[in-house]
C-alpha positions in Angstrom: 69.2 93.4 124.9 65.6 92.2 124.2 63.0 94.7 123.1 59.2 94.6 122.4 58.9 93.8 118.7 57.4 96.5 116.6 53.8 95.7 115.5 55.0 95.6 111.9 57.4 92.8 112.7 55.3 90.5 114.9 55.0 87.7 112.3 58.7 88.0 111.1 61.0 85.2 112.3 63.5 86.3 114.9 66.6 86.4 112.8 68.6 84.5 115.5 66.5 81.4 114.6 67.7 81.6 111.0 71.3 81.1 112.2 70.5 77.4 112.7 70.9 75.4 109.5 70.2 71.9 108.2 73.5 70.0 108.2 72.7 68.3 104.9 71.8 71.4 102.9 73.2 74.4 104.9 69.7 76.0 104.5 68.1 77.6 107.6 65.5 75.6 109.4 61.9 76.5 108.6 59.0 77.2 110.8 57.5 73.9 109.6 60.6 72.0 110.7 60.5 73.8 114.0 56.8 72.8 114.4 57.6 69.2 113.5 60.3 69.0 116.1 57.8 70.1 118.8 55.1 67.8 117.5 57.4 64.8 117.9 57.6 65.4 121.7 54.4 63.8 123.1 53.0 62.9 126.4 51.3 59.6 126.6 47.5 59.3 127.1 47.8 58.2 130.7 49.1 61.6 131.7 46.3 63.6 133.4 44.6 66.0 131.0 45.5 69.2 132.8 49.2 68.2 132.8 48.9 67.5 129.0 47.2 70.8 128.5 49.9 72.7 130.5 52.6 70.9 128.5 50.9 71.8 125.2 51.0 75.5 126.3 54.7 75.2 126.8 55.0 73.6 123.3 53.0 76.5 121.9 55.3 79.0 123.7 58.3 77.2 122.1 56.6 77.4 118.7 56.1 81.2 119.1 59.8 81.5 120.1 60.3 81.3 116.3 59.1 84.9 116.3 60.6 86.0 119.7 63.8 84.2 120.5 63.8 85.2 124.1 60.8 82.9 124.8 63.1 79.9 124.7 64.4 80.7 128.2 60.7 80.8 129.5 60.2 77.4 127.9 63.1 75.9 129.8 61.8 77.3 133.1 58.2 76.1 132.5 59.5 72.6 131.8 60.6 72.4 135.4 57.2 73.6 136.6 55.5 71.0 134.4 57.6 68.3 136.0 56.6 69.6 139.5 53.0 69.7 138.5 53.1 66.1 137.3 54.8 65.0 140.5 52.1 66.6 142.6 49.4 64.8 140.5 51.2 61.5 140.7 52.1 61.8 144.4 49.1 63.5 146.0 48.7 64.2 149.7 45.7 65.1 151.8 45.3 68.8 152.6 47.6 71.7 151.8 50.7 70.3 149.9 53.7 72.2 151.2 56.3 69.9 149.7 58.9 71.5 147.6 60.3 70.2 144.3 63.2 68.3 145.8 61.2 66.1 148.2 58.8 65.4 145.4 61.7 64.2 143.2 63.1 62.1 146.1 59.7 60.4 146.6 59.4 59.6 142.9 62.9 58.1 142.9 62.3 56.2 146.2 59.2 54.6 144.6 61.2 53.8 141.5 58.8 55.8 139.3 61.7 57.3 137.3 64.4 55.1 135.7 67.6 56.1 134.0 66.7 54.1 130.9 63.5 56.1 130.5 65.5 59.1 129.1 66.5 58.8 125.5 69.7 61.0 125.9 70.9 58.7 128.7 70.4 55.6 126.5 72.3 57.2 123.6 75.1 58.3 125.9 75.4 54.9 127.4 75.4 53.3 123.9 78.3 55.6 122.9 80.2 54.8 126.1 79.7 51.0 125.5 80.9 51.3 122.0 84.0 53.3 123.2 84.7 50.6 125.8 84.5 47.9 123.2 86.8 49.8 120.9 89.4 50.3 123.6 89.3 46.6 124.5 89.6 45.5 120.9 92.7 47.6 120.3 94.2 46.7 123.7 94.5 50.3 124.9 94.1 51.4 128.5 90.6 52.6 129.0 90.5 56.4 129.9 88.7 57.1 133.2 86.3 59.5 131.4 85.0 56.6 129.2 83.9 54.4 132.1 80.1 54.9 132.7 79.5 56.6 136.1 76.7 57.4 138.3 73.0 57.3 138.6 71.1 59.7 136.4 68.2 60.0 138.8 70.6 61.2 141.4 71.9 63.8 139.0 68.3 65.0 138.3 67.7 65.2 142.1 70.7 67.5 142.5 70.2 69.6 139.3 66.5 70.1 138.6 65.6 71.9 141.8 68.8 74.0 141.5 68.0 75.0 137.9 64.4 75.7 138.6 65.4 78.0 141.5 67.9 79.8 139.3 65.0 80.7 137.0 62.5 81.4 139.8 64.9 83.8 141.5 66.9 85.4 138.7 69.9 87.5 139.1 70.4 88.3 135.4 68.5 87.8 132.1 69.5 84.7 130.3 68.8 83.9 126.7 68.7 80.2 125.8 69.2 78.4 122.4 66.4 76.6 120.6 68.2 73.3 121.3 68.1 74.0 125.0 64.4 74.4 124.9 63.9 71.3 122.8 66.1 69.2 125.1 64.3 70.4 128.2 60.9 69.7 126.6 62.0 66.2 125.7 63.4 65.6 129.2 60.2 66.9 130.8 58.0 64.7 128.5 60.1 61.6 129.2 60.1 62.3 132.9 56.3 62.8 133.0 55.6 59.8 130.8 57.5 57.6 133.2 55.4 59.0 136.1 52.2 57.9 134.3 53.5 54.9 132.5 50.9 52.4 131.3 50.6 49.4 133.7 52.4 46.3 132.5 
């Protein structure tokens, strides 16, 4: 169970963060390394200033999760709201905007503003799958069904992002997330938003 930190421990790292170690040395990650991971996730200059400011606030929250581990879950939730904010900026309407998250995502996909190749984890996954397929062909083995690339990642986002956002917005229990969850979601949000405001060719 989470508790308010005693005032004497405010600047002490949450010990759960110290459970994550560098694979090369086995030493715990440092605050400086945590900061560097966050600093590496950037929005491009074409993104509107208020979206960049909101995103920086989420990065700062993730930074302070070093001291209060339970903030990682809040970071994950706010990444969904940052994507929604960026969608509203990129796809404005006249008057009161009553669109929900899903129709905004659908419109961005329909306009081809978001592409599968714009997400680094999708590119890496597809490279691994392509290498696996090459290996199976070289050794003359039947290709397992799980190795064949499937689907459209944009469609997966359309189905999962609103559902996940709603699970956070209407909680039924308290969930604690890992630092890696927060970093992944920050990266996904940045790559999504950067595509919305990509520099013109």
